Backbone and ligand atoms as CSV (ligand in chain L), in Angstrom:
chain,resi,resn,atom,element,x,y,z
A,1,MET,N,N,-11.965,21.261,-7.724
A,1,MET,CA,C,-10.967,21.651,-6.713
A,1,MET,C,C,-11.421,21.310,-5.296
A,2,LYS,N,N,-12.623,20.702,-5.144
A,2,LYS,CA,C,-13.093,20.424,-3.784
A,2,LYS,C,C,-12.547,19.090,-3.267
A,3,SER,N,N,-11.258,18.868,-3.533
A,3,SER,CA,C,-10.661,17.589,-3.176
A,3,SER,C,C,-10.037,17.659,-1.784
A,4,SER,N,N,-9.892,16.491,-1.183
A,4,SER,CA,C,-9.349,16.413,0.171
A,4,SER,C,C,-8.126,15.497,0.181
A,5,ILE,N,N,-7.208,15.794,1.085
A,5,ILE,CA,C,-6.030,14.912,1.210
A,5,ILE,C,C,-6.444,13.491,1.602
A,6,TYR,N,N,-7.643,13.358,2.213
A,6,TYR,CA,C,-8.057,12.022,2.661
A,6,TYR,C,C,-8.468,11.131,1.491
A,7,ASP,N,N,-8.614,11.742,0.294
A,7,ASP,CA,C,-8.869,10.942,-0.915
A,7,ASP,C,C,-7.577,10.584,-1.650
A,8,CYS,N,N,-6.450,11.008,-1.113
A,8,CYS,CA,C,-5.146,10.628,-1.686
A,8,CYS,C,C,-4.679,9.382,-0.935
A,9,VAL,N,N,-4.836,8.244,-1.557
A,9,VAL,CA,C,-4.653,6.981,-0.830
A,9,VAL,C,C,-3.432,6.220,-1.319
A,10,ILE,N,N,-2.926,5.375,-0.434
A,10,ILE,CA,C,-1.840,4.461,-0.806
A,10,ILE,C,C,-2.469,3.239,-1.475
A,11,LEU,N,N,-2.010,2.931,-2.670
A,11,LEU,CA,C,-2.531,1.751,-3.370
A,11,LEU,C,C,-1.472,0.653,-3.348
A,12,PRO,N,N,-1.820,-0.524,-2.815
A,12,PRO,CA,C,-0.879,-1.636,-2.905
A,12,PRO,C,C,-0.822,-2.120,-4.353
A,13,LEU,N,N,0.375,-2.348,-4.863
A,13,LEU,CA,C,0.541,-2.785,-6.252
A,13,LEU,C,C,0.875,-4.273,-6.272
A,14,SER,N,N,0.695,-4.872,-7.415
A,14,SER,CA,C,0.985,-6.299,-7.518
A,14,SER,C,C,2.492,-6.519,-7.327
A,15,LYS,N,N,2.843,-7.678,-6.817
A,15,LYS,CA,C,4.272,-8.024,-6.730
A,15,LYS,C,C,4.417,-9.514,-6.977
A,16,ILE,N,N,5.179,-9.847,-7.995
A,16,ILE,CA,C,5.476,-11.261,-8.233
A,16,ILE,C,C,6.913,-11.483,-7.791
A,17,HIS,N,N,7.043,-12.388,-6.871
A,17,HIS,CA,C,8.342,-12.613,-6.230
A,17,HIS,C,C,8.883,-13.986,-6.629
A,18,ASN,N,N,10.117,-14.050,-6.987
A,18,ASN,CA,C,10.798,-15.347,-7.050
A,18,ASN,C,C,12.258,-15.147,-6.663
A,19,ARG,N,N,13.021,-16.234,-6.670
A,19,ARG,CA,C,14.366,-16.098,-6.101
A,19,ARG,C,C,15.260,-15.193,-6.961
A,20,ALA,N,N,14.835,-14.925,-8.190
A,20,ALA,CA,C,15.623,-14.033,-9.054
A,20,ALA,C,C,15.209,-12.576,-8.904
A,21,GLY,N,N,14.288,-12.316,-7.963
A,21,GLY,CA,C,13.898,-10.921,-7.736
A,21,GLY,C,C,12.407,-10.714,-7.872
A,22,ASN,N,N,12.012,-9.457,-7.877
A,22,ASN,CA,C,10.591,-9.106,-7.881
A,22,ASN,C,C,10.217,-8.347,-9.142
A,23,ILE,N,N,8.943,-8.424,-9.476
A,23,ILE,CA,C,8.415,-7.597,-10.556
A,23,ILE,C,C,7.063,-7.033,-10.102
A,24,THR,N,N,6.860,-5.751,-10.350
A,24,THR,CA,C,5.576,-5.101,-10.064
A,24,THR,C,C,5.004,-4.603,-11.380
A,25,ILE,N,N,3.744,-4.886,-11.586
A,25,ILE,CA,C,3.092,-4.535,-12.854
A,25,ILE,C,C,1.964,-3.553,-12.557
A,26,ILE,N,N,1.911,-2.489,-13.343
A,26,ILE,CA,C,0.799,-1.532,-13.222
A,26,ILE,C,C,0.161,-1.419,-14.599
A,27,GLU,N,N,-1.100,-1.782,-14.694
A,27,GLU,CA,C,-1.816,-1.669,-15.965
A,27,GLU,C,C,-2.830,-0.540,-15.855
A,28,SER,N,N,-2.870,0.267,-16.899
A,28,SER,CA,C,-3.787,1.398,-16.967
A,28,SER,C,C,-5.215,0.941,-16.694
A,29,GLU,N,N,-5.872,1.620,-15.774
A,29,GLU,CA,C,-7.277,1.393,-15.417
A,29,GLU,C,C,-7.555,0.036,-14.757
A,30,THR,N,N,-6.546,-0.848,-14.681
A,30,THR,CA,C,-6.751,-2.152,-14.032
A,30,THR,C,C,-6.283,-2.076,-12.585
A,31,ASN,N,N,-5.012,-1.686,-12.391
A,31,ASN,CA,C,-4.477,-1.601,-11.034
A,31,ASN,C,C,-4.624,-0.209,-10.448
A,32,ILE,N,N,-4.861,0.777,-11.308
A,32,ILE,CA,C,-5.047,2.136,-10.806
A,32,ILE,C,C,-6.308,2.718,-11.467
A,33,PRO,N,N,-6.988,3.624,-10.758
A,33,PRO,CA,C,-8.309,4.046,-11.233
A,33,PRO,C,C,-8.302,5.137,-12.302
A,34,PHE,N,N,-7.196,5.285,-13.039
A,34,PHE,CA,C,-7.215,6.239,-14.155
A,34,PHE,C,C,-6.381,5.672,-15.296
A,35,SER,N,N,-6.576,6.284,-16.437
A,35,SER,CA,C,-5.862,5.867,-17.636
A,35,SER,C,C,-4.500,6.575,-17.678
A,36,ILE,N,N,-3.435,5.833,-17.931
A,36,ILE,CA,C,-2.081,6.415,-17.898
A,36,ILE,C,C,-1.751,7.017,-19.271
A,37,LYS,N,N,-1.465,8.322,-19.277
A,37,LYS,CA,C,-1.111,9.001,-20.535
A,37,LYS,C,C,0.372,9.393,-20.577
A,38,ARG,N,N,1.007,9.360,-19.408
A,38,ARG,CA,C,2.393,9.857,-19.341
A,38,ARG,C,C,3.093,9.224,-18.160
A,39,ILE,N,N,4.367,8.920,-18.367
A,39,ILE,CA,C,5.211,8.397,-17.277
A,39,ILE,C,C,6.470,9.245,-17.235
A,40,TYR,N,N,6.860,9.653,-16.034
A,40,TYR,CA,C,8.165,10.303,-15.916
A,40,TYR,C,C,8.767,9.915,-14.571
A,41,TYR,N,N,10.061,10.164,-14.428
A,41,TYR,CA,C,10.692,9.822,-13.154
A,41,TYR,C,C,11.753,10.841,-12.803
A,42,LEU,N,N,11.859,11.060,-11.507
A,42,LEU,CA,C,12.841,11.992,-10.947
A,42,LEU,C,C,13.983,11.171,-10.372
A,43,TYR,N,N,15.192,11.592,-10.635
A,43,TYR,CA,C,16.364,10.843,-10.149
A,43,TYR,C,C,17.550,11.796,-10.064
A,44,ASP,N,N,18.651,11.338,-9.484
A,44,ASP,CA,C,19.836,12.194,-9.272
A,44,ASP,C,C,19.450,13.459,-8.503
A,45,ILE,N,N,18.600,13.303,-7.507
A,45,ILE,CA,C,18.126,14.462,-6.748
A,45,ILE,C,C,19.149,14.763,-5.643
A,46,PRO,N,N,19.735,15.944,-5.656
A,46,PRO,CA,C,20.756,16.246,-4.645
A,46,PRO,C,C,20.153,16.243,-3.237
A,47,GLY,N,N,20.943,15.849,-2.262
A,47,GLY,CA,C,20.492,15.814,-0.863
A,47,GLY,C,C,19.927,17.174,-0.451
A,48,GLY,N,N,18.808,17.165,0.254
A,48,GLY,CA,C,18.217,18.401,0.769
A,48,GLY,C,C,17.308,19.105,-0.223
A,49,GLU,N,N,17.266,18.628,-1.474
A,49,GLU,CA,C,16.409,19.297,-2.480
A,49,GLU,C,C,14.932,18.922,-2.292
A,50,ALA,N,N,14.056,19.827,-2.729
A,50,ALA,CA,C,12.611,19.573,-2.706
A,50,ALA,C,C,12.092,19.660,-4.136
A,51,ARG,N,N,11.115,18.831,-4.457
A,51,ARG,CA,C,10.456,18.882,-5.773
A,51,ARG,C,C,8.974,19.172,-5.543
A,52,GLY,N,N,8.259,19.321,-6.643
A,52,GLY,CA,C,6.836,19.626,-6.520
A,52,GLY,C,C,6.665,21.095,-6.185
A,53,GLY,N,N,5.898,21.377,-5.134
A,53,GLY,CA,C,5.614,22.771,-4.811
A,53,GLY,C,C,4.604,23.344,-5.782
A,54,HIS,N,N,3.564,22.564,-6.049
A,54,HIS,CA,C,2.482,23.024,-6.918
A,54,HIS,C,C,1.275,22.102,-6.738
A,55,ALA,N,N,0.154,22.497,-7.359
A,55,ALA,CA,C,-1.032,21.630,-7.421
A,55,ALA,C,C,-1.420,21.509,-8.892
A,56,HIS,N,N,-2.306,20.564,-9.177
A,56,HIS,CA,C,-2.821,20.405,-10.539
A,56,HIS,C,C,-4.331,20.569,-10.540
A,57,LYS,N,N,-4.844,21.059,-11.669
A,57,LYS,CA,C,-6.294,21.277,-11.784
A,57,LYS,C,C,-7.033,19.999,-12.165
A,58,GLU,N,N,-6.451,19.204,-13.074
A,58,GLU,CA,C,-7.153,18.029,-13.615
A,58,GLU,C,C,-6.383,16.725,-13.423
A,59,LEU,N,N,-5.095,16.850,-13.176
A,59,LEU,CA,C,-4.210,15.689,-13.260
A,59,LEU,C,C,-4.316,14.752,-12.054
A,60,TYR,N,N,-4.442,13.467,-12.339
A,60,TYR,CA,C,-4.291,12.410,-11.333
A,60,TYR,C,C,-2.891,11.833,-11.502
A,61,GLN,N,N,-2.264,11.485,-10.386
A,61,GLN,CA,C,-0.928,10.899,-10.452
A,61,GLN,C,C,-0.816,9.737,-9.472
A,62,LEU,N,N,-0.034,8.756,-9.860
A,62,LEU,CA,C,0.374,7.714,-8.919
A,62,LEU,C,C,1.879,7.868,-8.754
A,63,ILE,N,N,2.318,8.034,-7.518
A,63,ILE,CA,C,3.730,8.268,-7.225
A,63,ILE,C,C,4.295,7.045,-6.527
A,64,VAL,N,N,5.408,6.546,-7.045
A,64,VAL,CA,C,6.009,5.322,-6.518
A,64,VAL,C,C,7.489,5.580,-6.219
A,65,ALA,N,N,7.946,5.132,-5.052
A,65,ALA,CA,C,9.384,5.150,-4.773
A,65,ALA,C,C,9.967,3.900,-5.433
A,66,ALA,N,N,10.335,4.025,-6.702
A,66,ALA,CA,C,10.861,2.868,-7.444
A,66,ALA,C,C,12.188,2.409,-6.832
A,67,SER,N,N,12.887,3.356,-6.218
A,67,SER,CA,C,14.101,3.031,-5.468
A,67,SER,C,C,14.254,4.056,-4.353
A,68,GLY,N,N,14.786,3.642,-3.210
A,68,GLY,CA,C,15.016,4.570,-2.109
A,68,GLY,C,C,13.723,5.044,-1.475
A,69,SER,N,N,13.779,6.243,-0.905
A,69,SER,CA,C,12.613,6.750,-0.176
A,69,SER,C,C,12.550,8.273,-0.256
A,70,PHE,N,N,11.361,8.792,0.004
A,70,PHE,CA,C,11.145,10.242,0.107
A,70,PHE,C,C,9.805,10.470,0.790
A,71,ASP,N,N,9.591,11.712,1.216
A,71,ASP,CA,C,8.321,12.090,1.849
A,71,ASP,C,C,7.503,12.948,0.896
A,72,VAL,N,N,6.193,12.746,0.927
A,72,VAL,CA,C,5.286,13.584,0.135
A,72,VAL,C,C,4.403,14.364,1.111
A,73,LEU,N,N,4.498,15.685,1.051
A,73,LEU,CA,C,3.625,16.544,1.874
A,73,LEU,C,C,2.386,16.854,1.054
A,74,LEU,N,N,1.229,16.561,1.615
A,74,LEU,CA,C,-0.042,16.814,0.926
A,74,LEU,C,C,-0.812,17.882,1.684
A,75,ASP,N,N,-1.481,18.757,0.940
A,75,ASP,CA,C,-2.168,19.904,1.558
A,75,ASP,C,C,-3.376,20.226,0.686
A,76,ASP,N,N,-4.577,20.214,1.300
A,76,ASP,CA,C,-5.780,20.554,0.515
A,76,ASP,C,C,-6.311,21.943,0.872
A,77,GLY,N,N,-5.468,22.738,1.540
A,77,GLY,CA,C,-5.882,24.087,1.922
A,77,GLY,C,C,-6.450,24.140,3.331
A,78,GLN,N,N,-6.858,22.972,3.841
A,78,GLN,CA,C,-7.386,22.915,5.214
A,78,GLN,C,C,-6.607,21.931,6.061
A,79,ASN,N,N,-6.288,20.784,5.443
A,79,ASN,CA,C,-5.584,19.717,6.164
A,79,ASN,C,C,-4.278,19.403,5.453
A,80,LYS,N,N,-3.331,18.922,6.258
A,80,LYS,CA,C,-2.036,18.530,5.700
A,80,LYS,C,C,-1.679,17.152,6.218
A,81,LYS,N,N,-0.953,16.384,5.421
A,81,LYS,CA,C,-0.376,15.141,5.942
A,81,LYS,C,C,0.907,14.826,5.193
A,82,VAL,N,N,1.734,14.011,5.815
A,82,VAL,CA,C,2.994,13.595,5.210
A,82,VAL,C,C,2.932,12.092,4.990
A,83,VAL,N,N,3.240,11.668,3.778
A,83,VAL,CA,C,3.271,10.236,3.454
A,83,VAL,C,C,4.702,9.882,3.078
A,84,THR,N,N,5.252,8.888,3.751
A,84,THR,CA,C,6.587,8.398,3.395
A,84,THR,C,C,6.443,7.257,2.398
A,85,LEU,N,N,7.128,7.381,1.269
A,85,LEU,CA,C,7.128,6.287,0.285
A,85,LEU,C,C,8.517,5.648,0.298
A,86,ASN,N,N,8.544,4.351,0.473
A,86,ASN,CA,C,9.840,3.659,0.552
A,86,ASN,C,C,9.774,2.233,0.035
A,87,ARG,N,N,8.668,1.901,-0.692
A,87,ARG,CA,C,8.566,0.541,-1.244
A,87,ARG,C,C,8.064,0.615,-2.676
A,88,PRO,N,N,8.722,-0.132,-3.591
A,88,PRO,CA,C,8.312,-0.061,-4.993
A,88,PRO,C,C,6.996,-0.765,-5.297
A,89,ASP,N,N,6.419,-1.447,-4.315
A,89,ASP,CA,C,5.138,-2.136,-4.550
A,89,ASP,C,C,3.959,-1.404,-3.887
A,90,TYR,N,N,4.172,-0.122,-3.569
A,90,TYR,CA,C,3.076,0.725,-3.088
A,90,TYR,C,C,3.133,2.060,-3.831
A,91,GLY,N,N,1.961,2.599,-4.160
A,91,GLY,CA,C,1.926,3.894,-4.833
A,91,GLY,C,C,0.979,4.828,-4.106
A,92,LEU,N,N,1.294,6.105,-4.148
A,92,LEU,CA,C,0.411,7.124,-3.563
A,92,LEU,C,C,-0.351,7.798,-4.701
A,93,MET,N,N,-1.672,7.728,-4.659
A,93,MET,CA,C,-2.469,8.411,-5.676
A,93,MET,C,C,-2.760,9.836,-5.206
A,94,ILE,N,N,-2.409,10.787,-6.042
A,94,ILE,CA,C,-2.720,12.199,-5.743
A,94,ILE,C,C,-3.771,12.662,-6.743
A,95,ILE,N,N,-4.862,13.166,-6.212
A,95,ILE,CA,C,-5.974,13.598,-7.056
A,95,ILE,C,C,-5.829,15.093,-7.368
A,96,PRO,N,N,-6.619,15.623,-8.295
A,96,PRO,CA,C,-6.495,17.052,-8.613
A,96,PRO,C,C,-6.804,17.933,-7.396
A,97,GLY,N,N,-6.240,19.125,-7.400
A,97,GLY,CA,C,-6.563,20.105,-6.361
A,97,GLY,C,C,-5.846,19.880,-5.047
A,98,ILE,N,N,-4.687,19.235,-5.096
A,98,ILE,CA,C,-3.907,18.978,-3.873
A,98,ILE,C,C,-2.510,19.580,-4.049
A,99,TRP,N,N,-2.128,20.410,-3.112
A,99,TRP,CA,C,-0.764,20.948,-3.115
A,99,TRP,C,C,0.173,19.856,-2.625
A,100,ARG,N,N,1.293,19.664,-3.309
A,100,ARG,CA,C,2.247,18.633,-2.897
A,100,ARG,C,C,3.683,19.126,-2.956
A,101,GLU,N,N,4.464,18.624,-2.013
A,101,GLU,CA,C,5.904,18.860,-2.026
A,101,GLU,C,C,6.590,17.543,-1.728
A,102,LEU,N,N,7.661,17.276,-2.439
A,102,LEU,CA,C,8.413,16.030,-2.247
A,102,LEU,C,C,9.753,16.406,-1.627
A,103,ILE,N,N,10.040,15.816,-0.485
A,103,ILE,CA,C,11.249,16.184,0.257
A,103,ILE,C,C,11.926,14.932,0.821
A,104,GLU,N,N,13.078,15.151,1.441
A,104,GLU,CA,C,13.794,14.084,2.164
A,104,GLU,C,C,14.127,12.892,1.262
A,105,PHE,N,N,14.585,13.196,0.049
A,105,PHE,CA,C,14.965,12.108,-0.862
A,105,PHE,C,C,16.211,11.402,-0.329
A,106,SER,N,N,16.159,10.096,-0.293
A,106,SER,CA,C,17.359,9.349,0.086
A,106,SER,C,C,18.325,9.350,-1.097
A,107,SER,N,N,19.565,9.033,-0.813
A,107,SER,CA,C,20.561,8.975,-1.879
A,107,SER,C,C,20.145,7.923,-2.913
A,108,GLY,N,N,20.153,8.266,-4.158
A,108,GLY,CA,C,19.815,7.311,-5.218
A,108,GLY,C,C,18.325,7.068,-5.395
A,109,ALA,N,N,17.480,7.864,-4.732
A,109,ALA,CA,C,16.028,7.643,-4.839
A,109,ALA,C,C,15.552,7.869,-6.276
A,110,ILE,N,N,14.578,7.068,-6.670
A,110,ILE,CA,C,13.917,7.265,-7.967
A,110,ILE,C,C,12.425,7.401,-7.699
A,111,CYS,N,N,11.875,8.543,-8.109
A,111,CYS,CA,C,10.447,8.818,-7.933
A,111,CYS,C,C,9.768,8.626,-9.288
A,112,LEU,N,N,9.017,7.532,-9.381
A,112,LEU,CA,C,8.309,7.204,-10.620
A,112,LEU,C,C,6.908,7.809,-10.549
A,113,VAL,N,N,6.498,8.496,-11.607
A,113,VAL,CA,C,5.177,9.136,-11.617
A,113,VAL,C,C,4.385,8.673,-12.835
A,114,LEU,N,N,3.212,8.123,-12.589
A,114,LEU,CA,C,2.284,7.759,-13.654
A,114,LEU,C,C,1.196,8.826,-13.650
A,115,ALA,N,N,0.926,9.409,-14.803
A,115,ALA,CA,C,0.036,10.573,-14.842
A,115,ALA,C,C,-1.122,10.340,-15.805
A,116,SER,N,N,-2.252,10.960,-15.481
A,116,SER,CA,C,-3.488,10.730,-16.246
A,116,SER,C,C,-3.571,11.574,-17.517
A,117,HIS,N,N,-2.694,12.587,-17.645
A,117,HIS,CA,C,-2.737,13.453,-18.830
A,117,HIS,C,C,-1.313,13.728,-19.305
A,118,LYS,N,N,-1.209,14.113,-20.567
A,118,LYS,CA,C,0.082,14.577,-21.076
A,118,LYS,C,C,0.430,15.910,-20.418
A,119,TYR,N,N,1.680,16.319,-20.566
A,119,TYR,CA,C,2.147,17.558,-19.936
A,119,TYR,C,C,1.354,18.754,-20.454
A,120,ASP,N,N,0.886,19.567,-19.520
A,120,ASP,CA,C,0.156,20.782,-19.879
A,120,ASP,C,C,0.488,21.837,-18.835
A,121,LYS,N,N,1.267,22.826,-19.239
A,121,LYS,CA,C,1.699,23.818,-18.240
A,121,LYS,C,C,0.519,24.591,-17.655
A,122,ASN,N,N,-0.596,24.639,-18.382
A,122,ASN,CA,C,-1.772,25.361,-17.871
A,122,ASN,C,C,-2.531,24.580,-16.803
A,123,ASP,N,N,-2.147,23.327,-16.613
A,123,ASP,CA,C,-2.808,22.527,-15.572
A,123,ASP,C,C,-2.187,22.764,-14.187
A,124,TYR,N,N,-1.053,23.490,-14.170
A,124,TYR,CA,C,-0.350,23.719,-12.892
A,124,TYR,C,C,-0.917,24.928,-12.153
A,125,ILE,N,N,-0.977,24.830,-10.830
A,125,ILE,CA,C,-1.151,26.007,-9.969
A,125,ILE,C,C,0.169,26.111,-9.205
A,126,ARG,N,N,0.964,27.116,-9.549
A,126,ARG,CA,C,2.327,27.168,-9.013
A,126,ARG,C,C,2.477,28.098,-7.816
A,127,GLY,N,N,1.468,28.932,-7.574
A,127,GLY,CA,C,1.555,29.848,-6.426
A,127,GLY,C,C,0.695,29.319,-5.278
A,128,TYR,N,N,1.286,29.247,-4.086
A,128,TYR,CA,C,0.522,28.694,-2.953
A,128,TYR,C,C,-0.673,29.587,-2.610
A,129,ASN,N,N,-0.504,30.905,-2.717
A,129,ASN,CA,C,-1.633,31.799,-2.417
A,129,ASN,C,C,-2.750,31.638,-3.448
A,130,ASP,N,N,-2.374,31.440,-4.716
A,130,ASP,CA,C,-3.386,31.189,-5.760
A,130,ASP,C,C,-4.149,29.901,-5.441
A,131,PHE,N,N,-3.401,28.907,-4.992
A,131,PHE,CA,C,-4.015,27.622,-4.615
A,131,PHE,C,C,-5.032,27.825,-3.493
A,132,LEU,N,N,-4.613,28.557,-2.440
A,132,LEU,CA,C,-5.529,28.780,-1.304
A,132,LEU,C,C,-6.762,29.566,-1.742
A,133,THR,N,N,-6.575,30.520,-2.633
A,133,THR,CA,C,-7.714,31.312,-3.124
A,133,THR,C,C,-8.700,30.414,-3.864
A,134,LEU,N,N,-8.177,29.551,-4.751
A,134,LEU,CA,C,-9.059,28.635,-5.497
A,134,LEU,C,C,-9.801,27.696,-4.543
A,135,LYS,N,N,-9.096,27.190,-3.550
A,135,LYS,CA,C,-9.722,26.251,-2.606
A,135,LYS,C,C,-10.788,26.958,-1.761
A,136,SER,N,N,-10.522,28.197,-1.360
A,136,SER,CA,C,-11.508,28.873,-0.506
A,136,SER,C,C,-12.735,29.255,-1.325
A,137,LYS,N,N,-12.547,29.561,-2.639
A,137,LYS,CA,C,-13.705,29.832,-3.504
A,137,LYS,C,C,-14.565,28.580,-3.594
A,138,GLN,N,N,-13.901,27.433,-3.748
A,138,GLN,CA,C,-14.631,26.170,-3.863
A,138,GLN,C,C,-15.399,25.871,-2.588
A,139,LYS,N,N,-14.759,26.192,-1.443
A,139,LYS,CA,C,-15.420,25.960,-0.160
A,139,LYS,C,C,-16.671,26.838,-0.054
A,140,ALA,N,N,-16.559,28.091,-0.505
A,140,ALA,CA,C,-17.703,29.015,-0.452
A,140,ALA,C,C,-18.838,28.484,-1.314
A,141,ILE,N,N,-18.510,27.925,-2.506
A,141,ILE,CA,C,-19.553,27.371,-3.389
A,141,ILE,C,C,-20.231,26.192,-2.698
A,142,ARG,N,N,-19.417,25.372,-2.010
A,142,ARG,CA,C,-19.982,24.197,-1.312
A,142,ARG,C,C,-20.961,24.618,-0.225
A,143,ILE,N,N,-20.575,25.643,0.531
A,143,ILE,CA,C,-21.452,26.107,1.623
A,143,ILE,C,C,-22.756,26.637,1.027
A,144,THR,N,N,-22.657,27.404,-0.078
A,144,THR,CA,C,-23.858,27.945,-0.728
A,144,THR,C,C,-24.757,26.805,-1.191
A,145,ASP,N,N,-24.142,25.785,-1.817
A,145,ASP,CA,C,-24.914,24.621,-2.292
A,145,ASP,C,C,-25.692,23.975,-1.154
A,146,SER,N,N,-25.013,23.799,0.003
A,146,SER,CA,C,-25.664,23.083,1.106
A,146,SER,C,C,-26.781,23.916,1.734
A,147,GLU,N,N,-26.792,25.223,1.461
A,147,GLU,CA,C,-27.856,26.066,2.003
A,147,GLU,C,C,-29.115,26.017,1.142
A,148,LEU,N,N,-28.962,25.506,-0.103
A,148,LEU,CA,C,-30.126,25.485,-1.021
A,148,LEU,C,C,-31.153,24.450,-0.615
L,1,TYD,P1,P,7.943,20.191,-12.613
L,1,TYD,O1,O,6.650,19.515,-12.847
L,1,TYD,O2,O,7.904,21.593,-12.076
L,1,TYD,O3,O,8.874,19.313,-11.659
L,1,TYD,P2,P,8.736,18.909,-10.129
L,1,TYD,O4,O,7.302,18.993,-9.736
L,1,TYD,O5,O,9.269,17.523,-10.072
L,1,TYD,O6,O,9.587,19.796,-9.304
L,1,TYD,O7,O,8.764,20.149,-13.968
L,1,TYD,C1,C,10.136,20.511,-14.042
L,1,TYD,C2,C,10.411,20.970,-15.472
L,1,TYD,O8,O,10.207,19.894,-16.390
L,1,TYD,C3,C,9.512,22.110,-15.931
L,1,TYD,O9,O,10.315,22.991,-16.696
L,1,TYD,C4,C,8.499,21.461,-16.816
L,1,TYD,C5,C,9.231,20.252,-17.369
L,1,TYD,N1,N,8.333,19.094,-17.580
L,1,TYD,C6,C,7.967,18.750,-18.865
L,1,TYD,O10,O,8.366,19.411,-19.865
L,1,TYD,N2,N,7.148,17.684,-19.053
L,1,TYD,C7,C,6.690,16.946,-18.009
L,1,TYD,O11,O,5.948,15.954,-18.219
L,1,TYD,C8,C,7.064,17.309,-16.675
L,1,TYD,C9,C,6.586,16.535,-15.479
L,1,TYD,C10,C,7.894,18.386,-16.517
């Protein structure tokens, strides 16, 4: 859980372009630094709706705006940042221990998510206060370690 928002990076993805359009390819462990166990996508999101609002304990994700755009709010308990995704050839990698919220979906947006594990409801931290408690415990362990 000692993760930082600064380790959640934008990864440029491959793009093969020709006059008939573009193709982007993502291969497990080749273009992204984890093995893909699950793919899902969010779509038909009503205007003004927010998704996410949780953190994961073990899960790595690559989030891609396959169509349209949206903002991803990232929070590691100390720092926050907002990343706008609006291109299908860029992905945002979110590492474990990061609170995220997805907002400002454009009409027709498709949020593609590549995930490192199959669905596990026990991997979710759904309460923001629980998240902050876990992060502050981790910070306390880090400080103790550095004193040794
Ligand atoms: P959730 O992860 O809370 O969605 P979001 O973060 O986009 O707001 O999941 C919404 C619902 O879908 C919840 O009931 C759990 C279910 N779900 C699965 O059954 N399998 C999955 O792989 C995912 C991502 C969600």
